[in-house]
KEKOLKE-930863 format. One line per field, with one value per residue: residue in one letter; y negated, z, x of N, C-alpha, C in turn. Coordinates in steps of 0.02 Angstrom, whole numbers. Layout:
REM residues N
residu	(A_...)
n.yy	(Y_...)
n.zz	(Z_...)
n.xx	(X_...)
ca.yy	(Y_...)
ca.zz	(Z_...)
ca.xx	(X_...)
c.yy	(Y_...)
c.zz	(Z_...)
c.xx	(X_...)
***
This chain:
REM residues 224
residu	(M_N_E_K_V_R_D_V_F_D_S_I_A_S_K_Y_D_S_N_R_K_K_L_I_P_C_F_D_E_L_Y_S_I_P_I_S_L_I_P_E_T_S_S_A_L_N_V_L_D_I_G_A_G_T_G_L_F_T_S_F_L_L_E_K_Y_P_G_S_N_V_T_L_I_D_M_A_E_G_M_L_D_I_A_K_M_R_F_K_D_K_K_N_V_S_Y_I_A_G_D_Y_I_E_H_D_F_G_G_T_F_D_A_I_I_S_A_M_S_I_H_H_L_P_D_A_E_K_Q_R_L_F_T_K_I_Y_N_H_L_K_P_G_G_V_F_V_N_A_E_Q_V_S_G_N_T_D_A_I_E_T_Y_Y_K_K_E_W_E_R_T_I_R_E_N_G_V_S_E_E_E_I_A_S_W_K_E_R_L_K_L_D_R_E_S_T_V_E_R_Q_I_N_W_L_K_E_A_G_F_A_D_A_D_C_A_Y_K_F_Y_K_F_A_V_I_F_G_V_K)
n.yy	(-368_-489_-608_-678_-592_-493_-565_-595_-466_-423_-507_-456_-330_-258_-242_-175_-36_-13_-108_-56_54_-6_-97_-29_55_186_253_381_471_404_412_547_627_603_675_805_826_854_986_1142_1211_1340_1297_1158_1005_866_702_537_387_243_71_94_41_49_183_252_323_422_491_563_649_723_787_887_944_975_1005_929_827_659_500_334_178_2_-175_-250_-263_-268_-189_-65_-44_-5_115_187_203_279_399_440_557_639_714_727_617_471_299_152_-15_-118_-171_-80_-89_-130_-50_81_245_358_516_646_682_789_737_575_450_325_194_68_-38_-59_-139_-267_-305_-389_-348_-312_-272_-165_-74_-57_0_122_192_204_282_400_441_475_588_765_894_939_871_758_601_505_385_288_165_-11_-79_-167_-216_-170_-277_-452_-465_-338_-335_-439_-382_-268_-329_-392_-282_-220_-315_-313_-182_-172_-268_-210_-109_-173_-260_-412_-585_-662_-568_-527_-647_-661_-551_-588_-697_-635_-568_-657_-637_-529_-429_-355_-214_-128_41_113_47_73_212_228_165_254_366_313_299_427_531_689_727_624_538_482_529_499_374_229_96_-35_42_171_332_367_468_554_685_753)
n.zz	(702_588_642_552_445_506_527_396_344_430_384_260_282_258_122_91_58_-67_-142_-143_-229_-349_-373_-367_-486_-488_-387_-341_-351_-271_-143_-122_-151_-45_60_18_47_179_281_305_459_585_693_752_673_740_716_673_615_552_541_502_465_388_399_282_225_321_299_183_234_330_248_191_304_414_550_614_742_754_775_756_723_721_700_660_717_659_546_605_665_558_528_643_624_507_554_654_696_730_848_856_824_870_928_921_954_907_890_791_787_913_1005_1127_1094_1165_1157_1035_857_728_603_535_459_333_241_124_211_280_198_234_328_376_315_419_520_459_456_593_625_553_623_745_706_669_795_855_794_786_778_611_575_471_387_292_168_81_-26_-69_-174_-220_-377_-440_-492_-530_-659_-683_-582_-624_-742_-691_-618_-722_-798_-703_-690_-822_-831_-730_-775_-894_-836_-792_-682_-603_-636_-523_-420_-446_-425_-288_-237_-276_-193_-70_-89_-55_76_80_104_17_-19_-108_-173_-166_-63_47_56_90_215_286_289_363_482_525_460_386_258_128_10_-146_-192_-287_-409_-477_-566_-461_-353_-236_-167_-27_73_222_305_464)
n.xx	(501_440_322_244_233_156_35_-4_-31_-130_-230_-262_-307_-429_-429_-317_-289_-353_-286_-155_-165_-195_-91_27_101_147_81_26_136_230_176_151_265_360_300_316_447_456_490_402_342_322_254_153_187_276_257_309_244_303_269_140_16_-141_-148_-134_-23_-7_-125_-98_0_-75_-163_-87_-26_-127_-129_-36_38_24_97_56_127_116_129_22_-131_-256_-240_-214_-337_-415_-352_-387_-523_-519_-464_-551_-610_-509_-410_-276_-204_-121_-97_5_14_130_304_407_543_583_514_517_524_548_540_583_561_494_483_502_412_383_304_314_354_478_554_528_616_768_934_1026_939_877_983_1005_883_887_984_918_808_875_921_802_757_735_862_891_779_682_688_582_552_446_468_491_609_761_837_1002_1072_1049_997_942_847_761_714_646_541_473_430_348_244_194_147_46_-44_-86_-157_-267_-265_-305_-258_-266_-250_-120_-52_-74_-4_125_145_152_268_366_393_472_622_709_816_948_935_1055_1129_1047_1050_1184_1184_1104_1187_1293_1227_1223_1158_1161_1128_1076_975_901_746_654_616_544_562_542_507_537_581_663_768_826_913_935)
ca.yy	(-382_-557_-616_-701_-531_-463_-603_-586_-400_-423_-543_-417_-261_-224_-229_-148_29_-20_-146_-12_97_-47_-135_16_98_256_264_451_500_370_433_620_657_604_728_869_831_875_1060_1174_1248_1385_1260_1093_953_805_653_466_345_175_24_139_4_78_256_279_372_477_531_611_699_766_828_946_974_949_1016_886_775_600_436_278_115_-57_-237_-280_-226_-262_-131_-5_-34_34_182_219_223_332_461_438_624_678_706_736_555_419_234_103_-82_-146_-179_-18_-104_-138_-2_140_303_410_582_656_702_832_694_504_429_254_175_-2_-78_-75_-191_-333_-317_-407_-290_-291_-237_-100_-31_-41_45_188_225_221_338_459_461_501_648_828_922_964_827_719_534_491_315_267_96_-61_-91_-217_-192_-177_-342_-500_-450_-279_-355_-477_-333_-228_-369_-402_-219_-209_-358_-288_-119_-181_-304_-160_-69_-213_-301_-482_-633_-683_-517_-530_-706_-647_-506_-627_-739_-591_-549_-706_-612_-468_-430_-292_-192_-78_110_133_21_106_280_220_150_316_407_281_312_496_581_736_723_565_532_454_585_474_302_200_25_-63_86_228_376_376_513_578_743_752)
ca.zz	(640_584_658_492_408_542_515_325_334_464_343_200_304_228_51_83_24_-137_-175_-155_-287_-410_-383_-371_-543_-474_-320_-322_-340_-216_-79_-114_-153_22_102_-4_75_249_281_345_519_611_744_729_666_780_666_688_555_571_494_477_435_389_403_214_216_366_269_138_276_361_196_183_369_456_622_640_792_722_810_709_755_677_736_637_749_612_504_647_676_501_537_695_592_460_589_715_718_740_915_852_800_921_900_960_925_929_843_792_798_985_1048_1150_1080_1214_1133_967_810_671_544_541_393_325_173_107_272_302_155_264_377_352_308_483_558_427_479_663_626_529_679_794_678_676_866_876_756_809_730_553_561_409_381_223_162_16_-16_-122_-173_-268_-428_-422_-515_-542_-724_-675_-541_-668_-787_-652_-603_-785_-815_-655_-709_-884_-818_-693_-818_-939_-796_-776_-621_-620_-623_-453_-378_-458_-391_-216_-224_-283_-134_-16_-103_-23_143_74_110_-15_-26_-160_-152_-149_3_99_64_127_285_317_302_418_543_547_422_350_188_112_-62_-175_-224_-340_-419_-533_-563_-394_-302_-227_-109_2_130_256_348_521)
ca.xx	(465_417_251_210_217_99_-26_-24_-60_-195_-279_-281_-315_-487_-417_-250_-285_-371_-232_-98_-178_-196_-30_85_85_166_54_19_202_264_148_149_332_392_271_344_514_451_487_350_364_271_217_128_237_270_276_301_235_321_238_88_-39_-208_-143_-137_29_-23_-179_-65_32_-125_-193_-44_-13_-182_-119_19_26_53_93_59_145_115_117_-41_-184_-311_-226_-223_-409_-439_-326_-426_-586_-503_-450_-591_-629_-448_-382_-204_-175_-118_-81_42_16_194_359_445_614_596_478_553_482_561_557_607_510_513_487_483_393_366_287_305_359_546_582_516_669_835_978_1054_887_869_1038_990_825_906_1017_866_771_918_923_736_740_763_910_855_723_688_661_563_531_419_490_501_681_786_883_1072_1096_995_967_900_790_715_682_599_482_438_397_294_188_166_111_-16_-90_-115_-203_-326_-259_-318_-205_-273_-220_-48_-27_-76_52_187_150_175_338_410_408_512_695_725_886_955_935_1124_1148_1008_1078_1247_1167_1081_1247_1328_1188_1237_1121_1205_1107_1035_971_840_711_610_621_508_576_554_480_582_575_729_760_886_903_982)
c.yy	(-452_-562_-641_-642_-497_-499_-596_-519_-390_-455_-504_-344_-224_-207_-191_-84_23_-60_-102_26_57_-78_-93_66_172_279_338_483_470_394_508_652_657_660_796_879_852_950_1086_1208_1292_1350_1192_1043_895_749_582_428_273_126_57_104_37_154_290_335_434_521_582_667_748_808_893_983_949_958_974_839_712_539_381_215_59_-118_-266_-239_-219_-203_-67_8_7_106_220_241_281_400_469_507_668_662_710_674_503_355_191_37_-115_-147_-117_-29_-103_-83_59_201_361_475_585_686_749_790_623_480_354_241_99_-48_-103_-130_-262_-352_-344_-346_-266_-253_-169_-51_-10_9_116_227_247_281_403_486_491_559_709_851_955_922_783_651_523_422_301_191_54_-83_-144_-183_-205_-244_-388_-485_-390_-296_-393_-430_-292_-266_-381_-340_-203_-251_-333_-227_-131_-223_-256_-116_-109_-253_-374_-527_-658_-633_-516_-590_-696_-601_-546_-671_-696_-569_-596_-684_-553_-481_-365_-278_-139_-7_131_110_58_178_277_207_212_362_379_293_383_550_623_734_662_555_494_510_564_399_282_124_3_-18_150_268_393_421_531_637_743_820)
c.zz	(643_597_597_449_439_525_443_316_373_420_283_217_267_155_38_41_-50_-175_-190_-220_-352_-425_-383_-427_-531_-406_-299_-307_-279_-148_-69_-112_-83_66_83_23_148_252_326_405_543_664_716_727_713_738_691_622_575_517_462_445_443_394_335_204_259_336_219_178_303_310_186_248_419_530_653_694_768_766_758_748_703_720_720_664_704_565_544_661_620_506_589_668_544_495_653_740_732_808_915_825_856_892_950_922_950_874_846_798_873_1029_1065_1141_1127_1183_1062_923_757_608_564_470_392_252_169_168_285_259_181_313_343_353_376_524_526_453_552_667_604_584_732_770_686_747_890_834_789_759_672_534_501_416_307_219_90_14_-80_-118_-225_-319_-408_-442_-525_-608_-719_-634_-583_-715_-751_-638_-666_-805_-768_-675_-773_-872_-782_-732_-866_-902_-771_-712_-641_-605_-551_-406_-386_-422_-315_-196_-226_-221_-75_-26_-70_47_141_81_81_-18_-81_-131_-128_-80_58_110_104_201_321_334_361_485_569_507_381_275_179_37_-81_-214_-283_-347_-483_-528_-491_-337_-297_-165_-85_64_160_301_402_527)
c.xx	(436_342_212_189_156_34_-51_-58_-124_-249_-303_-298_-372_-476_-352_-248_-300_-318_-171_-107_-177_-128_34_71_99_139_53_86_236_240_148_218_365_365_300_414_515_443_431_381_306_228_196_185_223_299_263_296_248_298_178_29_-106_-207_-144_-86_16_-79_-151_-33_-20_-162_-153_-34_-65_-172_-65_-6_62_43_103_78_145_101_48_-100_-245_-302_-237_-296_-439_-415_-367_-494_-574_-496_-492_-610_-568_-417_-305_-169_-178_-90_-41_40_80_245_402_520_629_566_521_507_495_586_583_551_538_522_468_471_377_350_277_306_429_578_567_571_732_881_1006_1003_872_921_1026_933_845_943_966_825_811_916_856_712_771_816_872_795_736_656_645_531_510_424_492_573_700_831_955_1102_1036_959_921_838_738_678_630_534_440_399_339_233_155_122_45_-67_-125_-165_-263_-323_-265_-259_-207_-240_-143_-18_-24_-18_118_198_176_247_388_430_457_587_722_800_888_952_1004_1144_1111_1032_1143_1234_1142_1140_1287_1293_1197_1202_1169_1191_1062_1034_907_806_668_619_583_515_589_528_522_564_646_722_829_868_956_1016)
***
């Protein structure tokens, strides 16, 4: 993962959660639908959250499955510090400050989750990561990714960005906040939903699909 990305997110760690809710018009759906794709089990789930940041996505998971054992990994230690405060009373949450592309996780998981992180990777690294995720899932395990994606054509991409700006302006987001988001967009390496589903299938996932999409935001998943 690019160190510049790490530094940018460390710098905005304290505002990250509130920014998500303001700048993602479909916030509730984007963060809750992926959790509904994780099947219930009689035993505690073993879950890995990659690019976990402040633990926002994990908080949705633990609301539904409070007994889950969750490992959070992120390069931005400032973001993880907030996650540690969020879950300070939970003994079933652990943390890794590191690059999830390179880190050796050792074992396997019932579910691997991610939100608004993988789009920072070049396409080749996304493909490499999807294979790694597949290898670290138990049979029947699920990978769910709440993600920022690109349109299939330049014209569609332009339309999506225009509609996103219109929507958040109507919701009262300031021009300063929009400008700050646009600056961070320069770090992104978005890919289309179609390409990512194909990469998941190439990695070995038996089932892969898009469960939800709202302009530039999508929930992509694969089942091993």
